[in-house]
C-alpha positions as CSV (number, residue, x, y, z in Angstrom):
1,M,0.1,0.1,0.1
2,T,1.2,3.3,-1.1
3,V,1.0,6.2,1.6
4,S,0.8,9.5,0.1
5,S,3.4,12.4,1.4
6,K,0.2,14.0,3.1
7,N,-0.2,11.4,5.2
8,I,3.3,11.0,5.9
9,D,3.4,14.4,7.2
10,A,0.1,14.2,9.4
11,V,1.2,11.1,11.0
12,R,4.8,12.4,11.6
13,R,3.3,15.3,13.0
14,R,0.8,13.5,15.5
15,L,3.7,11.0,16.6
16,R,5.9,14.1,16.9
17,A,3.2,15.8,19.5
18,E,3.5,12.6,21.6
19,M,7.0,12.6,21.9
20,P,8.5,14.8,24.7
21,V,11.9,13.9,23.9
22,A,11.4,15.9,20.2
23,Q,11.6,19.5,22.3
24,R,15.2,19.1,23.4
25,W,17.0,16.3,21.3
26,A,17.3,15.2,17.5
27,Y,16.6,12.0,18.8
28,F,18.3,8.8,16.2
29,D,18.8,5.9,18.2
30,H,15.3,4.0,18.8
31,A,17.2,0.8,17.4
32,A,19.0,1.4,21.0
33,V,16.8,2.4,23.7
34,A,13.7,4.7,22.6
35,P,12.3,7.5,24.2
36,L,8.9,7.0,25.8
37,T,5.7,8.3,24.3
38,A,4.0,10.9,26.6
39,P,1.4,8.4,27.1
40,A,3.3,6.1,28.3
41,A,5.4,8.6,30.5
42,E,1.9,9.8,31.9
43,V,0.5,6.1,32.4
44,A,4.1,5.4,34.6
45,K,3.4,8.7,36.7
46,T,-0.1,7.8,37.3
47,W,0.6,4.1,38.6
48,A,3.6,5.4,40.9
49,T,1.1,7.5,42.4
50,E,-1.7,5.1,42.7
51,A,1.0,2.4,43.9
52,A,2.5,5.0,46.5
53,A,-1.2,6.2,47.6
54,E,-3.0,3.1,47.5
55,G,-1.2,0.2,47.5
56,D,-2.5,-3.1,46.0
57,T,-5.9,-2.0,46.4
58,V,-5.5,-0.9,42.5
59,W,-3.7,-3.7,41.5
60,P,-7.2,-5.5,39.8
61,E,-7.7,-2.3,37.5
62,W,-3.7,-2.6,36.4
63,S,-4.3,-6.2,35.6
64,R,-7.4,-5.9,33.8
65,R,-5.4,-3.0,31.6
66,V,-2.3,-5.4,31.6
67,E,-4.9,-7.9,30.0
68,A,-6.0,-5.1,27.4
69,L,-2.3,-5.1,26.5
70,R,-2.3,-9.0,25.3
71,G,-5.1,-7.8,23.2
72,L,-3.4,-4.6,21.7
73,A,-0.2,-7.0,21.0
74,A,-2.4,-9.8,19.3
75,R,-3.8,-7.2,17.0
76,L,-0.4,-5.7,16.4
77,I,0.8,-9.1,14.6
78,G,-2.4,-10.3,13.6
79,A,-2.5,-13.0,16.3
80,D,-5.0,-14.8,18.6
81,Q,-5.0,-13.2,22.1
82,D,-4.4,-16.6,23.5
83,E,-1.1,-16.8,21.0
84,I,0.4,-14.0,23.3
85,A,2.5,-14.2,26.0
86,L,3.7,-11.0,28.1
87,V,7.6,-11.1,28.7
88,P,10.3,-9.4,30.2
89,N,12.4,-9.2,27.2
90,T,13.4,-10.7,23.6
91,T,15.9,-13.0,25.3
92,Y,13.2,-14.4,27.3
93,G,11.0,-14.8,24.6
94,I,13.9,-16.7,22.6
95,S,14.9,-18.8,25.5
96,L,11.1,-20.0,26.0
97,V,11.5,-21.7,22.2
98,A,15.3,-22.4,23.5
99,E,14.7,-23.9,26.4
100,G,11.3,-25.2,26.2
101,Y,12.0,-27.3,22.7
102,P,12.1,-31.2,22.9
103,W,15.6,-31.5,21.7
104,Q,17.1,-34.6,20.9
105,S,20.8,-34.9,20.8
106,G,22.1,-34.7,17.3
107,D,19.6,-31.9,16.3
108,N,20.6,-28.5,15.5
109,V,19.5,-25.1,14.9
110,V,20.6,-22.2,12.2
111,T,21.1,-18.5,12.7
112,L,23.3,-16.0,11.6
113,A,26.6,-15.3,12.2
114,D,26.1,-11.4,13.1
115,E,22.9,-11.8,15.2
116,F,22.6,-9.7,18.4
117,P,24.0,-11.8,21.3
118,S,20.3,-12.2,22.5
119,N,19.6,-14.5,19.4
120,A,23.2,-16.6,19.7
121,Y,23.5,-17.3,23.5
122,P,20.1,-19.1,23.9
123,W,21.0,-21.6,21.1
124,L,24.8,-21.7,22.2
125,N,23.8,-22.6,25.7
126,L,22.2,-26.0,24.1
127,E,25.6,-27.8,23.4
128,S,25.2,-29.5,26.7
129,R,22.2,-31.0,25.5
130,G,24.1,-32.2,22.2
131,V,22.2,-29.5,20.2
132,E,24.4,-27.9,17.3
133,T,24.1,-24.0,16.8
134,R,25.3,-23.4,12.7
135,R,25.9,-19.6,12.5
136,V,25.6,-18.7,8.9
137,P,27.9,-15.8,7.4
138,T,26.1,-12.9,5.9
139,E,27.7,-9.9,3.6
140,E,27.2,-6.7,5.6
141,G,24.1,-7.7,7.0
142,R,23.1,-9.1,3.7
143,L,21.9,-12.9,3.8
144,D,22.3,-15.5,0.8
145,L,18.8,-17.4,1.5
146,D,20.5,-20.7,-0.6
147,A,23.4,-20.5,2.0
148,L,20.9,-20.5,5.0
149,F,19.5,-23.4,3.7
150,A,22.8,-25.1,2.5
151,A,23.5,-25.1,6.2
152,C,20.0,-27.0,7.1
153,D,19.8,-30.9,7.0
154,A,17.5,-33.7,8.1
155,R,18.2,-32.9,11.9
156,T,17.6,-28.7,11.6
157,R,14.6,-28.2,14.0
158,I,14.7,-24.5,14.0
159,I,15.9,-21.4,12.2
160,S,16.1,-18.2,14.5
161,I,16.5,-15.0,12.5
162,S,16.0,-11.5,13.3
163,W,13.9,-9.8,11.2
164,V,16.0,-6.6,11.1
165,G,19.5,-6.9,11.5
166,Y,20.8,-4.5,14.3
167,A,23.9,-3.9,12.9
168,T,23.1,-2.7,9.3
169,G,19.6,-2.6,9.3
170,Y,19.2,-5.3,6.2
171,R,15.4,-6.2,6.4
172,H,15.1,-10.2,5.7
173,D,12.8,-11.3,3.4
174,V,10.6,-13.7,6.3
175,D,8.1,-14.8,3.8
176,R,10.5,-16.8,1.6
177,I,12.6,-17.8,4.9
178,V,9.2,-19.2,6.2
179,E,8.0,-20.9,3.0
180,R,11.5,-22.8,2.6
181,A,12.0,-23.7,6.2
182,H,8.3,-25.0,6.3
183,E,8.5,-27.6,3.1
184,R,11.7,-29.0,5.0
185,G,9.7,-29.5,8.4
186,I,11.8,-26.6,10.2
187,L,10.1,-24.2,12.2
188,V,11.1,-20.4,12.3
189,M,11.7,-18.4,15.4
190,L,11.8,-14.3,14.6
191,D,13.7,-12.0,16.6
192,A,11.3,-8.9,15.8
193,I,12.5,-6.1,18.1
194,Q,14.1,-4.3,15.3
195,G,10.7,-3.9,13.2
196,L,8.1,-4.4,15.2
197,G,6.2,-0.9,15.9
198,A,8.4,0.2,12.5
199,F,6.7,-1.8,10.2
200,P,3.7,-4.0,9.6
201,F,3.6,-7.9,10.4
202,D,0.9,-10.6,10.1
203,V,1.6,-14.0,11.7
204,R,-1.3,-15.0,9.5
205,R,0.3,-13.9,6.3
206,T,3.7,-14.5,7.4
207,P,3.4,-18.0,9.6
208,V,6.2,-17.3,11.7
209,D,6.0,-20.6,14.3
210,F,7.8,-18.1,17.5
211,L,8.5,-14.5,17.6
212,A,9.7,-12.3,20.3
213,A,10.1,-8.4,20.8
214,D,10.8,-6.0,23.5
215,G,8.7,-2.8,23.8
216,H,11.7,-0.5,24.3
217,K,13.0,0.2,20.9
218,W,10.5,1.1,18.2
219,L,7.5,0.0,20.1
220,L,8.5,3.1,22.2
221,G,7.9,1.4,25.7
222,P,9.6,1.2,28.6
223,E,12.4,-1.5,29.0
224,G,11.6,-4.9,30.9
225,A,8.0,-5.1,28.8
226,G,7.4,-6.9,25.7
227,L,5.6,-9.8,24.2
228,A,6.0,-13.5,22.4
229,Y,4.3,-15.4,19.8
230,I,3.8,-18.7,20.1
231,R,1.2,-20.5,17.3
232,R,-1.3,-22.2,18.9
233,E,-0.5,-25.4,17.3
234,H,3.0,-25.3,19.6
235,L,1.6,-24.6,22.7
236,D,1.7,-27.9,24.1
237,L,5.3,-28.4,22.1
238,L,7.2,-26.0,24.5
239,R,7.7,-27.2,28.1
240,P,7.3,-24.1,30.0
241,F,10.0,-23.1,32.5
242,G,9.8,-20.6,35.4
243,V,6.5,-21.9,35.8
244,G,4.6,-20.5,38.7
245,W,1.3,-19.2,40.2
246,H,0.5,-17.4,37.2
247,S,0.9,-20.5,34.8
248,V,-2.0,-22.4,35.7
249,V,-5.8,-22.1,35.3
250,H,-6.9,-21.5,38.8
251,S,-3.5,-18.7,39.5
252,H,-5.5,-16.9,42.1
253,D,-6.5,-19.8,44.2
254,Y,-3.2,-19.8,46.1
255,T,-4.3,-22.9,48.4
256,R,-4.7,-25.1,45.4
257,I,-1.4,-26.7,44.1
258,E,-2.5,-28.5,40.9
259,L,-0.3,-28.0,37.9
260,K,-3.2,-27.6,35.3
261,L,-1.5,-25.0,32.7
262,K,-3.4,-22.5,31.0
263,R,-4.5,-23.4,27.7
264,T,-2.8,-20.4,26.4
265,A,0.5,-18.5,25.9
266,A,-0.1,-17.2,29.2
267,R,1.3,-20.6,30.8
268,Y,4.9,-19.0,29.9
269,E,4.5,-16.2,32.0
270,G,5.2,-17.6,35.2
271,G,4.6,-15.0,38.3
272,T,4.4,-11.7,38.8
273,Q,5.0,-9.2,35.7
274,N,6.4,-6.0,35.5
275,M,3.0,-4.0,35.9
276,V,4.1,-0.6,35.3
277,G,6.3,-1.1,32.4
278,M,3.4,-3.3,31.0
279,L,1.0,-0.4,31.5
280,G,3.5,2.0,29.8
281,L,3.9,-0.7,26.8
282,G,0.0,-0.6,26.5
283,A,-0.1,3.3,26.3
284,S,2.5,3.3,23.6
285,L,0.7,0.5,21.4
286,E,-2.8,2.3,21.7
287,L,-0.9,5.3,19.9
288,L,1.0,3.2,17.3
289,L,-2.1,1.1,16.5
290,D,-4.2,4.6,16.2
291,L,-2.0,5.9,13.7
292,D,-1.6,2.8,11.8
293,I,2.0,0.9,11.5
294,A,1.5,1.2,7.6
295,N,1.4,4.8,8.0
296,I,4.1,4.8,10.5
297,A,6.7,2.6,8.1
298,A,6.1,5.2,5.0
299,A,7.2,7.9,7.7
300,V,10.1,5.7,8.8
301,L,11.7,4.8,5.2
302,D,10.7,8.5,4.2
303,I,12.8,10.0,6.6
304,T,15.7,7.3,6.2
305,D,15.8,7.9,2.8
306,R,16.2,11.5,3.2
307,A,18.8,11.1,5.6
308,S,20.7,8.6,3.5
309,D,21.0,11.1,0.7
310,R,21.8,13.7,2.8
311,L,24.5,11.7,4.7
312,Q,26.1,10.7,1.5
313,A,26.3,14.5,0.2
314,F,28.0,15.0,3.5
315,G,30.5,12.2,2.4
316,A,29.6,9.8,4.2
317,K,29.4,6.1,3.3
318,I,26.3,4.4,3.4
319,V,26.9,0.6,4.2
320,S,23.0,-0.4,4.9
321,D,21.6,-2.0,1.8
322,R,18.9,1.2,1.1
323,R,17.4,-0.7,-2.1
324,P,13.6,-0.6,-2.7
325,N,11.8,-3.5,-1.2
326,R,11.4,-6.4,-3.6
327,R,10.6,-9.8,-3.9
328,G,13.5,-11.9,-2.7
329,G,15.1,-9.1,-0.7
330,Q,13.3,-6.5,2.1
331,Q,16.5,-4.6,2.4
332,R,15.4,-1.1,3.7
333,S,14.5,-0.6,7.0
334,G,14.8,2.3,10.2
335,I,18.4,1.5,10.6
336,V,21.0,3.1,8.5
337,A,24.9,2.3,9.3
338,F,27.3,4.7,7.9
339,E,31.1,5.6,7.6
340,L,33.0,9.0,7.9
341,S,36.5,8.5,6.7
342,G,39.3,9.3,9.1
343,R,36.8,10.1,12.0
344,D,36.7,8.0,15.3
345,P,33.0,7.0,15.6
346,L,32.7,7.1,19.4
347,A,34.2,10.3,19.2
348,V,31.4,11.4,16.7
349,K,28.8,9.8,19.1
350,K,30.3,12.4,21.5
351,H,30.5,15.3,19.9
352,C,26.9,14.8,18.7
353,L,25.4,14.2,22.2
354,T,27.0,18.0,23.1
355,R,25.0,19.2,20.2
356,K,21.8,17.2,21.5
357,V,21.6,14.5,18.8
358,V,21.9,11.0,19.4
359,L,23.0,8.2,17.5
360,S,25.1,5.0,18.1
361,C,28.2,3.1,17.3
362,R,28.0,-0.6,16.5
363,A,30.1,-3.1,14.6
364,G,33.1,-0.1,14.2
365,R,30.7,2.4,12.4
366,L,27.9,5.0,13.3
367,R,24.6,3.8,13.4
368,I,21.0,6.4,12.7
369,S,17.7,5.0,13.5
370,P,14.9,7.7,13.3
371,H,11.4,7.0,13.8
372,G,8.4,8.3,12.2
373,Y,8.1,11.6,14.4
374,N,11.7,12.6,13.1
375,N,11.6,15.5,10.7
376,E,13.8,17.5,8.2
377,E,15.0,19.8,11.3
378,D,16.3,17.0,13.2
379,L,18.2,15.8,9.7
380,D,19.4,19.4,10.2
381,R,20.9,19.2,13.4
382,L,22.1,15.6,12.6
383,I,24.3,17.4,9.5
384,E,25.3,20.3,11.6
385,A,26.6,18.2,14.5
386,L,28.6,16.1,12.2
387,E,30.4,19.4,10.1
388,S,31.1,20.7,13.4
389,F,33.3,17.5,14.5
390,A,36.9,18.7,14.4
């Protein structure tokens, strides 16, 4: 779906009005830790006031709103509410699969050599159980699908891959990966943290088996509050770990000790949740869904395309693949990695902070990751900060 420039500008203005950070900073670091939306901040303040003044008398209302978040998360990815687990982070969501799958010695999992550690260590930790982790090299984040599947064999049980690579922002063609994996009887685990909130994703159209994402990046929520998706048909496949009072159907009957697990993904949640974090994430999700993720995606691609053009004009080398999306490779994302010849990336980053411009260093390069509310004024400040670096 094509979004008009008029709609992009309208969405950008509406989202920017809900981002207090934009009043002081040109913030280009959403792929690291995003600033909170105004609604999320307000919810957190209200929770703190209520928790201090009222104690747990307000707990039932908080719990009701956390359950509403489960519905919002399901709506975000086109899932059923029963397929959503509310988790503290992406690592936990991936570990649900890594630790819960019924592995046999000699099995293997295939992932990429340049994955973020959260999508490497849970699989490497299976070595003691006789499970091999095969890490497929990429070329500056670009994946050769033939190489990916050449690494698979009859004992490959899971392919675990990031939707968007954190270092260069390459957006993988998950549709084709899932199609080819399922033809071979291989399940797919998707680390969606660098795409969810910036781009639409529908688990019915792209039938990944598992998905996880923390809320503190493109979803503009607090740290420690995220979501995991377990396709309904796999609920009994994964052995729950960290089982607690929240995992069972009679969760509020503390005197009844009977391991009767919930028939939903909530069985994987264990115990007490990060209530304030979940409430804040729910507030940001409501805002993003109201704006429509497709509109946000158009705004993100618009600002990253313009940023790439201006950085190149300044003399930067763009490392990220910025080719338009096409069948066989959905390259562009909200991440742009670049190099400035002869300039130390860490020194440049520190200098930019003195100019109220926030960006990152990853893999020895500078990285910007603007969201849909970033505008031309922010780009002006970025270029000015780079120009003033001695």
